[in-house]
C-alpha positions in Angstrom: 71.5 119.4 102.8 68.7 117.1 101.9 64.7 117.8 102.3 62.3 114.9 101.8 59.4 116.0 100.4 56.8 113.6 102.0 53.1 114.8 100.9 52.1 112.5 98.0 55.4 110.5 97.7 56.7 109.6 94.2 59.5 107.4 93.2 62.4 110.1 93.4 63.7 108.2 90.1 60.3 109.3 88.1 60.6 113.2 88.8 58.7 115.5 86.9 61.5 117.2 85.0 62.3 120.9 85.4 62.6 123.1 82.0 65.8 125.9 82.1 63.4 129.4 82.5 66.1 130.9 80.2 65.8 130.8 76.7 67.9 129.0 73.6 70.3 131.0 72.1 69.0 132.1 68.4 72.6 131.9 67.0 73.1 128.2 67.3 71.9 125.8 64.5 69.6 122.9 65.1 71.3 119.4 63.7 70.3 118.3 60.7 71.3 115.5 57.8 74.5 117.3 56.6 76.0 117.5 60.2 75.2 114.0 60.7 77.2 113.0 57.3 80.1 114.4 58.8 79.8 112.6 62.2 79.1 109.1 60.1 82.2 110.1 57.9 84.8 110.9 61.0 83.8 108.2 63.7 83.2 104.7 63.9 79.5 103.3 64.2 80.3 102.5 67.5 80.9 106.2 68.5 77.8 107.8 67.3 74.4 106.7 68.9 71.0 108.5 68.1 68.6 106.4 70.0 67.8 105.2 73.3 69.3 108.5 74.4 67.4 109.1 78.0 70.0 108.4 80.0 72.1 110.8 78.3 69.5 113.7 78.5 68.5 112.9 82.1 70.4 114.0 85.0 71.4 111.9 88.0 68.6 113.2 90.1 66.0 112.7 87.5 65.3 116.7 87.7 66.7 118.0 84.6 66.1 116.6 81.3 67.6 117.8 77.4 66.4 117.0 74.1 69.7 116.2 72.4 69.2 114.0 69.5 73.1 113.0 69.2 75.4 111.3 71.7 79.2 111.3 70.3 81.9 109.1 72.0 84.9 109.4 70.3 87.9 107.3 71.2 90.9 109.6 70.5 91.7 113.4 71.2 92.2 114.1 67.6 88.4 113.0 66.8 87.5 115.3 69.6 89.3 118.2 68.3 87.7 117.6 64.8 84.3 117.5 66.5 84.5 120.8 68.4 86.1 122.6 65.7 83.3 121.7 62.8 80.7 122.4 65.4 82.2 126.0 66.3 82.5 126.2 62.5 78.6 124.9 62.3 77.5 127.0 65.3 76.3 123.6 66.7 76.1 123.7 70.6 77.7 120.9 72.5 77.7 120.0 76.1 80.2 117.5 78.0 79.6 114.7 79.6 81.2 112.4 81.9 79.8 110.1 83.9 76.7 112.1 84.5 76.5 111.8 87.9 76.1 115.2 88.9 73.4 116.7 91.1 72.8 120.3 89.5 72.5 119.4 85.9 75.9 120.5 84.4 76.4 117.3 82.3 73.1 116.9 80.6 71.6 119.7 77.4 69.8 122.6 78.6 67.9 122.2 75.1 69.2 119.9 71.9 72.8 120.2 72.5 75.2 117.5 71.0 76.2 115.7 74.2 80.0 114.8 73.7 80.9 111.8 76.2 84.2 110.7 77.6 82.7 107.1 77.6 85.6 105.8 75.2 88.3 107.6 76.6 89.1 105.6 79.8 92.8 104.9 79.4 95.5 104.3 82.0 98.3 105.8 80.2 101.4 105.5 82.5 102.0 105.3 86.2 105.2 106.2 87.8 105.6 104.1 90.7 108.1 105.9 92.6 106.5 109.3 92.5 103.0 108.0 92.6 101.9 110.2 89.4 99.5 109.0 87.0 98.4 109.8 83.4 94.7 108.9 82.3 92.3 109.6 79.9 89.4 111.7 81.3 86.7 109.1 80.9 88.8 106.9 83.4 86.5 105.7 86.0 87.8 106.2 89.6 87.2 102.7 91.1 89.1 101.5 88.3 92.0 104.0 88.8 91.7 103.4 92.6 92.5 99.8 92.2 95.1 100.1 89.7 97.3 102.2 92.0 96.5 100.3 95.1 98.2 97.2 93.7 101.6 99.6 93.9 101.0 101.1 97.2 98.8 104.2 96.4 95.4 105.5 96.5 93.7 108.4 94.6 93.1 111.2 96.7 89.1 111.4 95.6 86.4 109.1 95.7 83.9 109.8 93.3 82.9 109.5 89.3 85.0 109.8 86.4 88.3 111.8 86.4 87.2 114.2 83.6 84.1 115.3 85.4 86.2 115.0 88.8 88.3 117.9 87.7 85.9 119.8 85.8 83.5 120.2 88.7 86.7 120.7 91.1 85.2 117.6 92.9 85.6 117.2 96.9 84.2 113.8 98.1 85.2 111.8 101.6 88.4 112.2 101.1 88.7 115.8 101.0 89.6 116.8 104.5 92.6 114.5 104.4 93.5 115.5 100.9 92.3 118.5 99.9 90.4 119.6 96.6 91.8 118.7 92.9 93.3 121.8 92.5 96.0 120.7 94.8 96.4 117.4 92.7 96.6 117.9 89.5 99.8 118.4 88.1 98.9 118.6 84.0 96.2 118.3 81.9 95.1 118.2 78.2 91.9 120.2 77.0 90.3 120.9 73.9 89.0 124.5 73.1 85.8 125.4 71.4 88.0 125.8 68.1 89.2 122.6 68.0 92.7 123.6 69.4 94.6 121.0 71.5 95.9 122.4 74.9 98.4 120.1 76.0 100.0 120.2 79.4 100.6 117.2 80.9 103.4 117.8 83.3 103.6 115.2 85.9 106.6 117.1 88.0 105.4 118.1 91.4 108.2 120.8 91.8 108.0 123.2 88.7 108.0 126.9 88.5 108.2 127.0 84.4 104.2 127.9 84.5 105.3 131.2 83.7 102.0 133.9 83.8 98.8 132.3 84.2 98.2 128.6 85.2 96.0 127.5 82.7 95.6 124.0 84.5 93.8 125.9 87.3 91.6 127.7 84.9 90.3 124.7 83.8 89.8 123.1 86.8 86.3 123.6 88.0 85.1 125.4 84.8 82.5 122.7 84.3 83.1 122.3 80.5 82.4 126.0 79.8 86.3 127.0 78.7 87.2 123.4 76.9 86.6 119.6 76.6 89.2 117.6 79.4 90.7 114.8 77.7 93.6 113.7 79.5 94.9 114.7 83.3 97.9 113.5 85.4 97.3 113.5 88.9 99.5 113.0 92.4 98.5 110.0 94.0 99.4 109.3 97.8 100.6 106.7 99.4 98.1 104.1 101.0 98.0 104.1 104.7 100.1 101.0 106.2 98.3 100.3 109.1 94.4 99.5 109.8 92.5 102.8 109.8 91.1 104.2 112.9 87.9 106.0 113.5 87.7 109.6 115.9 91.5 111.2 116.8 93.6 113.8 115.9 95.9 112.0 113.9 96.2 113.0 110.5 92.4 112.9 109.7 91.0 111.5 106.5 87.7 112.0 106.6 85.1 113.9 108.9 81.4 112.7 108.3 78.2 114.2 109.8 74.4 112.9 109.7 71.1 113.1 111.3 68.6 110.9 113.0 66.4 111.0 109.7 69.1 109.9 107.6 70.2 107.0 109.5 66.6 105.6 110.3 66.1 105.9 106.3 69.3 103.8 105.7 68.4 101.2 108.2 65.2 100.9 106.7 66.0 100.6 103.3 69.3 99.4 103.5 68.0 96.3 105.8 71.3 97.3 108.1 71.1 96.9 112.3 72.1 99.8 113.9 75.9 100.0 114.9 74.6 102.0 118.1 72.4 101.1 120.6 69.0 102.9 119.6 68.9 106.3 117.3 70.6 109.3 118.3 70.1 113.1 116.9 73.3 113.0 115.2 76.3 111.1 113.9 79.7 111.4 113.3 82.3 109.2 111.3 86.0 110.5 111.6 88.3 108.3 109.6 92.2 108.6 110.6 95.5 107.4 109.4 98.5 107.1 111.8 101.6 105.8 111.6 102.1 104.0 115.0 99.2 101.8 116.1 99.9 101.5 120.0 99.9 105.7 120.1 97.0 105.9 118.0 94.9 103.6 120.1 95.8 105.8 123.2 94.9 108.9 121.3 91.6 107.2 120.6 91.0 105.9 123.7 91.5 109.5 125.5 89.1 111.3 122.9 86.0 109.1 123.6 86.7 108.7 127.4 86.8 112.9 127.2 83.6 112.9 124.9 81.7 110.7 127.5 82.8 112.6 130.3 81.8 115.8 128.8 78.6 114.4 127.5 79.2 115.1 124.1 79.4 111.6 122.9 76.4 109.4 124.2 77.8 106.3 122.2 80.4 104.9 120.0 82.4 102.5 118.4 85.4 101.8 116.8 86.8 99.8 114.1 89.2 97.0 114.9 89.9 95.6 110.7 89.2 96.7 107.4 85.9 94.9 107.5 84.3 96.7 110.3 85.7 99.8 108.5 84.0 99.1 105.4 81.0 98.3 107.5 81.1 101.7 109.3 81.3 103.5 106.0 78.2 101.7 104.2 75.9 103.4 106.6 77.0 106.9 105.6 77.2 105.9 102.0 73.6 104.3 101.9 72.2 107.8 102.7 71.7 109.1 99.4 70.3 106.1 97.8 68.2 105.7 101.1 66.6 108.9 100.6 65.7 108.2 97.1 63.9 105.0 98.2 61.7 107.1 100.6 60.5 109.6 98.3 60.9 112.7 96.4 63.6 115.0 97.6 65.4 118.4 96.7 69.3 118.1 97.6 71.4 120.9 97.7 75.1 120.7 97.7 75.4 123.9 100.0 78.4 124.8 102.6 77.9 126.9 105.8 79.8 127.6 108.7 79.7 125.1 111.7 77.7 127.4 114.0 74.4 127.6 111.1 75.4 123.8 109.6 72.1 122.4 110.9 70.0 125.2 111.6 68.9 125.6 107.9 67.6 121.9 107.7 65.6 122.7 111.1 64.3 125.8 109.3 63.2 124.7 105.8 61.9 120.8 107.0 59.4 122.4 109.6 58.6 124.7 106.5 58.2 122.5 103.6 58.2 118.8 104.8 54.7 117.9 103.9 54.3 119.8 100.6 53.8 118.1 97.7 56.7 117.8 95.1 56.2 120.4 92.2 58.8 122.8 90.3 56.4 125.4 92.1 57.6 124.4 95.4 61.4 124.1 93.9 60.9 127.7 92.7 59.7 128.5 95.9 62.4 127.2 98.0 65.7 127.5 96.3 65.7 131.1 96.1 65.6 131.3 100.1 67.9 128.3 100.6 70.7 130.4 98.5 69.6 133.8 100.2 69.9 132.0 103.8 73.4 130.4 102.7 74.6 133.8 101.3 73.7 135.9 104.5 75.3 133.6 106.6 78.4 133.3 104.8 78.2 130.4 103.1 78.5 129.0 99.5 75.3 127.8 97.5 78.1 125.0 96.1 79.9 123.1 98.2 81.7 120.3 95.6 79.3 119.7 92.8 79.8 122.9 90.5 76.9 125.2 89.4 75.1 123.3 86.3 71.9 124.3 84.9 70.5 123.9 88.6 72.3 127.2 90.0 73.4 129.4 87.1 70.5 131.9 88.0 71.8 132.2 91.3 75.4 132.8 90.5 75.1 136.2 92.1 74.5 134.6 95.3 78.2 133.9 95.1 80.3 136.1 93.0 80.2 139.8 92.1 78.8 141.6 89.2 82.5 142.2 88.4 83.5 138.9 89.0 80.8 137.4 86.6 81.5 139.9 84.1 84.9 138.9 83.9 84.3 134.9 83.8 81.9 135.7 80.6 84.8 137.7 79.0 87.4 135.0 79.6 84.5 132.4 78.2 83.8 134.6 75.1 87.2 135.0 74.3 88.0 131.0 74.1 
């Protein structure tokens, strides 16, 4: 859900950042020259950054800003192990950071933590062309990975960010409907615990029942860096569809995207695109599919569209006929976040709700808060109401981006007190 706060609009990239309402833990030390001497002795010059840190300290939404004085960008897992071991011994707080494109402030410092970046661990280690399994380092950009496997007839079952960040947040993305979340695609990983212990389980077997007891891989997936620093991932890729993909049908649905008239209006305005349909409509749906028989698939598509028109569910529609048209149609959906940010301040909530309640929350909160000026006070008023609405209607306060800084104080809307206590105990054990 995205709320545009119009009032006195400001560029959303110049937000007044919000400080966490909790306090810095007293048991952590402050970075000093002795610590810097250690890091300088361990790392190369290009692996350490102490100046121009705004892009590392500020989250993608420009909502949260930390005060870190040091960014470490090691090139090897062994160095990360030494860094974490030393920080654990010296009581120095650390925040892992991948591409820093999250929406909940989870990859930026809450205070003055050392930023441990995956920027320089970005290699593709191995790819099995027969089984479609790939092993890569955590900082490998997904676009690079996807282009690499596509050369061999595969695609990555995800479509955003850096791999370490994706795994640590159990990210979904536009391919979630077809391929599921990363919990089903990650075959193994390497992670480094706070004391420097390297936990390696880079298994690439799809059929493996040697995981006796706890599945430690699953423990790290979605943990948002609270249990350890993910350095390598083995991932199951899927065969690339052989035929040109189609829009709308019952055949192996690969994606289902929904947006409203306001989103389309802003996209047309800021992307300078022409509407794909005649006029504006209250809602838009994009369904991407992958079939194995083009004639059969086309027949199903025609039937679906005709039935939609006859029942007055569909007012207008188009079907892509080639790859160029597919990319063009997707551009309307993919430009929505940028279009909203160009319009002015916005509040963006990564929530999920039952279908029957999906749009009612937008109508309710837009009518109440649309014309308010952006401010921290406005956020502190809206957020509890949003999450309470979600909880009361059987939804989730995090659809795919995790908890981060933004939602840590609202975790009780999603987890029972006993579950939160158990998670804290597991964190403390590691």
